[in-house]
N, C-alpha and C positions, 0 to 999 in steps of 0.2 A: 614548548615541547619536545620529547623526546621515544621517538619510533625508535624502537628498539627495532633488529631484522632478523634476529634468530626464531622468533617466533612463540617464544618461552618465558618474555619477559625479562628485568631485568638482574634477575635472578635464574639464570640458567645453568651459571655451573654448581649449585649445591644441589642436593644430593637426597634433601629428602621434602617430597612433593609436600603440598595441602592436599585435605580428605574433600577436602569437596567435586560430588563429582558434575562434572560439566553441564548434564541433558538437564540438570532436574532447576538450577535458577534459568533455563533458554525455554524451559516447558513456565516456565511463571509469566517470563517475558513473553513469550508467545497470549498466554490465556491473559493477560493484560492486554494486547492487540486487540483479542477475540472480544474481550468486554467493549471495547472501544465501539466497536462498529457493532455490536447488537445494540449500544445506548446510543448511539447517530442515529443507528438505523430507523429506531421507533423511536426519536426526537423526530427526526420529517415526516416520517408519515404522522405521525400526532397531526406537525404545524397540519396536510394535508389536507385530513376526516375529521379532525377538530377545531386546532383553529393556532392563535397566537397561544404561550406559555410564559411561564416566571421564571426563574432561575429556578426555584427550588422545587423539580418536579420527578420522580424514580428514573426517567432517561436518564437526566442529567448527572444522576447519582450514578451507576454506569459511566458514563462520561467522563466524569470524577476518580471514581475511583481506578479504571484505568491509567488513568497516567499517576494517583498517587502510588500505584501496584507497579512501574514502570520504574517509578523511580525510585523507591525505595530498595526493588531490587536491584537497582544498576551501581545505586548506593552502596551499598551491604557487597556485592563485591567487588569493588573496586576497597573498599575497605579492608577486604578475606583480604586478597594480592596483597598490595600494599603494608600489611603489618609482616605476612608473611612475606615478602620480599626483606622487607626491616631484618627480622629475626633468618635472614639466610636461606630460607625454604624457598626449592625450586618454582613456579608456578607455573603451571601444564597451560601451552600452548593453543588447547582443544577449550580451553574454558573464555571463549569472548572476542578471542584472536590475538595479535602480538601486543604486547603491554607499552603503554605508552606514558610517560614523567611528564608529571604535572607537576609544577611548579617546581621544579628544579628535578628531584628523587621525591619527593617526598612524597606524594599516592605516584603506584604504579596501576593506570588503567586502561584494564583489558580494551581494546579497540570501540568493539559491540559495543557493550554498557556505557563507555566512553559515551558513547552518539546513543545510545537509548537515555543516554537520567543529561543529555545536554536538552535530549524533549525535551524529559519531563517538566525540565528546570521552564523550558519555553511554552508547555501547558500550561502551568501555573501563570505566571504573566497573564497568557492571555486570557485566562481564567477570573482575574483577578476583573480583566480590562472589560470580559463581558457581562460580569458582577456591576459594572458599572453603567456597561449599557442602559441592563435591566436596571438597575433605581434610576436611569436618567427618563429611559424613556415608559418604561413599566413593562408591558408584555413586549414579548418579540415576536415581529409578526411574518419577520424573514432569515430561509437562511441562510442566505448568501453575503451574511452582515461585515466587518472588518474581523471583529473579533472570531465569528467561526470558522470564517476563510485562514485565519491566524490559528485554531484551534486544529485545523485539518490540516497541516502543514504541519504542525512542531508532533501530530501524532504521525506522519508520517515519519519525521524524523526517529520516532522512535522504533515504528517501523522498520527504516532501512537500520534499524542495528543490529533490531531481534535478525535480520538478514542475517544481517557479520556472525551474528554467534551459533546461527546456526553454522553457517557456511568453513567458522570455525574447525569445527564437528564435523569437515566431512568426509573423512576415513569412516564414517560408523551410518550405515540408515538411515536413523534416527538423523543425523546430520543434515543429510545429502537431501532424504522428503520436508524436512520441520526450514528448510532455506526454500525450499520451493514451494511452502505452503509460505510462506511468510512476502512472497514474491505474490501470490496470491492473492492476498489480504491487501497487498499494496495495491495492486489491479483494480480491487473492486471498491477501496477506498479514492482510489485515483480521478474515478467518475465525479467525484461531491465536489474535488478541490477545481473541477475543470468550471463548476458556476460560476468561478470568479467572473471568471471572461464571458457570460453570457449578455453582459449589458453590452458585448460592439459587438453582437451578431444581430446588425441593424441591418447589412447591407446585403452582398454576396456572396459573403460565404459568413455558415454557422460554425464560428470558432469555438461553443463549444463541444463542438461534434473533432473539429480539430486538433484539437490538446486534447481529448480524450483518446483520439489512439495517438496521439505522441507517447501520451503515459500508459495504455493498455501494452504497444509494439518494447518499447523501454522498457519494460518486465519481464516482457517473451521473451524475448532475447537477451537480456538476463542471464536467463536463463538456461537461454539454449548454449549459452558463453559459457553459465557455469558449468554443468555435465551433460551430456549426450540425451539428446531426446526432454532437453530441461523445458523447453517454450511449451512441449502437448501438454507436462505435466503441470507443470507451471496454471496451463488453462484447464483442464480438468479438474484442478484445485477449486480453480474459482470460478469457474460454468456450477460445480455442487454450490458456493456456498451462496452465487446467488439464485440457488434453485429451495433452498433451505430459508433463506432471508423473503424471499416474494412468498412463501408460507407466512413466513416470521409476521413479519409487518403490519399486518392490514389490521390481525389477530393483535398483535396486541395494543396495538391505538388502541384498540374496542375496547377490550377486557379493561387495560386500564382509563377508558376513560366511562366506563361503567364502574370501575368502583371509587371510583374517584367521582360520578354522580353528573358527568357534566354529559348532553350533549350531542350528537357526532350534527357534520354536519349533511343539510341535506343536499337528494340528488347525490349521494357523492358516489365513485361506483369501484372505492373498493382497490385501487392498482398501485399495485408497491410500489412508492416512489421510489426511493433508491435503489432496488433492483432490473429497476424500465431503464435506469441511465447507463448500467452495464450490456456490453453489447451480447447481443447471441450469439454474436458470430466466432467468439474464442477459443472453443476445441479447432471448426477449418481452422483460422490462424494460426493455432499452433500451429498445428498439422504443416503449414504450409510454409512457413518461417523457419521448422527442422529440417523439412528436406529439401531448402535450400540453401543453409546456412552449413550442413552437410557434404553439399557437393566439391568435391574436391581437385584442383591442378594439379599440375606438376608437384607440386612443394605445399602440399594438404589446401585452407580452407581459405580460395584469395580476402583481399583487404575488401573489397565490393559489397562481397555475398550480403555483409550483414545489413548494410545499407539498401540494399535493391531488397533482400525480405523483410526487413521493413515497409519499403515504399510500399509495396502490391498489398500487407497486413496494412498497411493504411487506409490505404486509396478497398482495399472490403470491406472494413468497418464503415466506412463511410457511405460508398458503395448499399451497406445491407442499410446501414441506420433508416433512412426513409423509410423502407421495407417494414424495418421494426418500428417504425412508428406507426405506423399507420396497422399495424396488426395488434398492438397494445391499447389504441385510443381508438379504434373505427372499430372494431374489436373482428374485422374479417380485409380479409387482403382484397384492393381493386385498383384495380391503375388508374382511374379520375382522383381517387384518394392522394394517392401517389404524388402525382404530379399539378395536383389543382388545389390543394390544398396549405392554405398558409402557414400551418404551425409547421410543417413538413420543406415548405420552400415549391421553387417551380423547378423546371428543369435543367434553364440555367447554376441560377442556387447550386443543385445537389450538384451540378457538376463543377462550378467552381472550388464547393468544400471536397470533393473527393481528390481533384489535386492539391488543395491545399493540404488535405492531413496523407497523400504520402507524400509531399515533403517534407511535411512535420515527420512522417513515418522514416524516412530517410535516415534525418539526424539522430531519430532514436533509435534506428539499428545500428548507426555507428558508433554513438556513446552507450547502447545499452550491451552491445557485444564487448566491449572493455569494460564496462562494470564485473560484466560474469568473469574475466578473465581475473580482474581485483577480486572479485570474492573465495574463484580458486585457490589467491595466494596467501590471503588469511591464515587459511591452514599449516600448522604446521610439516617443514618437512623431514621425510623418512629417518633421515637422521637423526631429526632430533627430537620425535618419538622412539628411537629405539634408548 
C-alpha cells in the first residue's frame, strides 16, 4: 500500500474536485456505529433479563445492519475516490484523510474509510463464525464467546475508522466534535471488550477493571492530544451515552420480550448490564487528564505528563469501581459491602487492582497522546486546503 503525504490523495495536482460532501458519509458511518451500540446493548440486556437467544433476533439485526452500512459506506467512498483519481480529478483530503494506494494505484482509499471497510469485512467473517456457533450449540448462553469478542473487536476497528474520518475534517467544528463523539463511542464499547479477560480475574487483581481503565484512558487522552479539553468533552459525551442506555437497555429487553411472548427471568432487578460496566467517573477523570496534560514546562507539555495523567486516571477508575459496584448492586453505599463482598473483592484485591490499573493507565497515556497527535496529522495542511 502507498500512503500519500500531501493529504489530498494521489491526484492532488488536478483542478476539478469531486463533489461529494465530506460530512455526509462521515455521518452515515457514525450512525452505523451508534446502530451497533443500540443492538449490542439491547442484546446483552436480553441475555441478562430474558435468557439465551438464537441467531435471528431483532437486536442481532441491528448489530449486523451496522456492519453492512459501514461496509457499504466505506466501499462507496473508496470506489468514488478511485474513479476520481483515474479521471484526474482532485480528491479532498478532508474526505476521510490521506489517500492510500491499494494494489498499486488500482484503488485510492481514504485512510479512515479504508480502516472502517476492513473492520466491516472482519465483522462479516466473525458473523459467519457466530452463525456457525449458534448452529453448533443452539442457544447462545454467554456474551464473552469467541465470536462475540471478535465482533466487538471488529466494531472497534470500524469505530477507529470513524474517528479518523472526522479527524480529517478537524478544520470544521463538525469534524472536531464528531471525532470526540466517536472516541466517546469507543469508550463506552470498550468496556464490553474487556469482558474477554474476566475469566482471568480469579487472583488478586480484577483484570476486567484494569483493562477497562486502559481502554478508557487510551481514548480520553487521545481526545486530549487531538484538541484542547478533548478528554473532558469525550468524557461528557460518553457519560451522556451511558445515561441514555441506562434507560434504554431494560426498556428494550422487556418490550421485545413482551412482543415475542417470552417471559422475563424471575426476580430480575432491571440493572442495565452494559451501562453498569462503564465507569461513573468519566467526567472527573477527563477533567483531571486535561488539567495535567496542559501543564507546561519551558518547552510545552513534557513527555511524561500524559503517562502521569493516565496513571492517575487509571487509579481513579479502579479505586471508584468498588463504590460503583456497591451503589449499583447493593442499591446503597456502606463500607462493609465495599470491603467484604466477594463480588467486589477484599481490600487487598482493591489495592492490587488499583495499582495494576495505574500501570495500565500510564501505558495508555503514553500511547493515547501519540494517537491524538496522529489524528491531527490526518487533516490536510492549510496549504493543501488553499
